[in-house]
C-alpha positions as CSV (number, residue, x, y, z in Angstrom):
1,X,13.1,-11.0,24.7
2,X,11.8,-9.5,21.5
3,X,14.4,-8.2,20.1
4,X,16.5,-11.6,20.4
5,X,14.3,-13.1,18.1
6,X,14.9,-10.6,15.4
7,X,16.9,-10.9,12.7
8,X,18.3,-9.7,9.3
9,X,16.2,-11.6,7.2
10,X,13.3,-11.0,9.5
11,X,13.9,-7.4,8.9
12,X,14.0,-7.4,5.2
13,X,11.0,-9.3,4.8
14,X,9.0,-7.1,6.6
15,X,10.6,-4.7,4.2
16,X,9.7,-5.9,1.4
17,X,6.0,-6.6,2.8
18,X,5.4,-2.9,3.6
19,X,7.1,-2.1,0.0
20,X,4.4,-4.4,-1.4
21,X,1.7,-2.8,0.6
22,X,2.3,0.5,-0.2
23,X,2.3,-0.4,-3.9
24,X,-0.8,-1.5,-3.3
25,X,-2.1,1.3,-2.1
26,X,-0.7,3.2,-4.6
27,X,-2.4,0.9,-7.7
28,X,-5.6,1.2,-5.5
29,X,-5.8,5.0,-5.8
30,X,-4.3,4.9,-8.8
31,X,-7.3,3.2,-10.4
32,X,-9.9,4.6,-7.8
33,X,-8.9,7.9,-9.4
34,X,-8.9,7.3,-12.6
35,X,-12.4,5.7,-12.3
36,X,-13.6,9.2,-11.1
37,X,-11.8,11.3,-13.4
38,X,-13.8,9.3,-16.7
39,X,-16.1,11.8,-17.6
40,X,-17.1,9.0,-20.2
41,X,-18.4,6.1,-17.5
42,X,-21.6,6.3,-15.6
43,X,-22.0,6.5,-12.1
44,X,-23.6,3.0,-12.2
45,X,-20.3,1.2,-13.5
46,X,-18.3,3.5,-10.9
47,X,-20.5,1.9,-8.5
48,X,-20.0,-1.9,-9.7
49,X,-16.5,-1.1,-10.2
50,X,-15.9,-0.2,-6.6
51,X,-18.1,-2.7,-5.5
52,X,-15.9,-5.0,-7.5
53,X,-12.7,-3.7,-5.8
54,X,-13.8,-4.0,-2.7
55,X,-15.0,-7.7,-2.3
56,X,-12.4,-9.0,-5.0
57,X,-9.8,-6.4,-5.1
58,X,-6.7,-8.3,-6.5
59,X,-8.9,-9.7,-9.6
60,X,-11.0,-6.5,-10.1
61,X,-7.5,-4.6,-10.5
62,X,-6.2,-7.0,-12.9
63,X,-9.3,-7.2,-14.7
64,X,-9.0,-3.0,-14.6
65,X,-5.8,-2.9,-15.6
66,X,-6.9,-5.3,-18.3
67,X,-9.3,-4.0,-19.4
68,X,-9.0,-0.2,-19.5
69,X,-5.8,0.5,-19.2
70,X,-4.9,1.8,-22.1
71,X,-7.6,4.0,-21.7
72,X,-5.7,5.1,-18.4
73,X,-2.7,6.2,-20.1
74,X,-4.6,8.0,-22.4
75,X,-6.7,10.0,-20.0
76,X,-3.4,10.6,-18.1
77,X,-1.6,12.0,-21.3
78,X,-4.2,14.1,-21.9
79,X,-4.5,15.2,-17.9
80,X,-1.0,16.0,-18.4
81,X,-1.0,17.8,-21.9
82,X,-4.4,20.6,-19.9
83,X,-1.9,20.8,-17.2
84,X,0.7,21.9,-19.5
85,X,-1.4,24.5,-21.8
86,X,-2.7,26.1,-18.6
87,X,0.4,26.4,-17.0
88,X,1.7,27.9,-20.2
89,X,-1.1,30.3,-20.8
90,X,-0.6,31.8,-17.5
91,X,3.3,32.1,-17.8
92,X,2.5,33.8,-21.4
93,X,0.0,35.9,-19.7
94,X,1.9,37.0,-16.9
95,X,5.0,37.6,-18.5
96,X,2.9,39.0,-21.5
97,X,2.0,42.2,-19.4
98,X,6.1,42.7,-17.8
99,X,7.3,42.3,-21.9
100,X,4.7,44.8,-23.1
101,X,5.4,47.7,-20.4
102,X,9.4,47.5,-21.1
103,X,8.5,47.7,-24.4
104,X,6.2,50.6,-24.0
105,X,8.7,52.0,-21.7
106,X,11.7,51.6,-24.8
107,X,9.9,53.2,-26.7
108,X,9.3,56.0,-24.7
109,X,12.9,56.3,-24.2
110,X,13.8,55.9,-27.5
111,X,11.3,58.8,-28.5
112,X,13.0,61.2,-25.9
113,X,10.3,61.2,-23.9
114,X,11.7,59.6,-20.7
115,X,15.5,59.5,-19.2
116,X,17.3,56.5,-19.0
117,X,17.0,56.6,-15.1
118,X,13.3,56.5,-15.9
119,X,13.3,53.9,-17.9
120,X,15.4,51.6,-15.4
121,X,12.9,52.9,-13.0
122,X,9.9,51.7,-15.0
123,X,11.6,48.5,-16.4
124,X,11.9,47.5,-12.5
125,X,8.6,48.2,-11.7
126,X,7.3,45.8,-14.6
127,X,10.0,43.1,-13.7
128,X,9.0,43.5,-9.8
């Protein structure tokens, strides 16, 4: 029976191999993603790296990490900074409109042009 041959060690080793397979796939996708996001590398060089990765994957991955590892980190940090600045700009533009509307409503309230109830309605509208 198949289940009778299953031991704790077999399960442990299968899980360990699965972990390393998952890790290997993650590394490959990370390298290929970095390779194709790099705008400074020409298409021919990218094709050569891909061929190298397909035919000699372990050697190609280790050489890529040694040769271009620091560049990978810099490009990743640069992409993270760009994403953060885009997010910050979006938040400022989304919040800036609401803050400006509330400020104008407050000025109208202070000048006596609108009542407190109208100010509350304008503020709720601006925040929604």
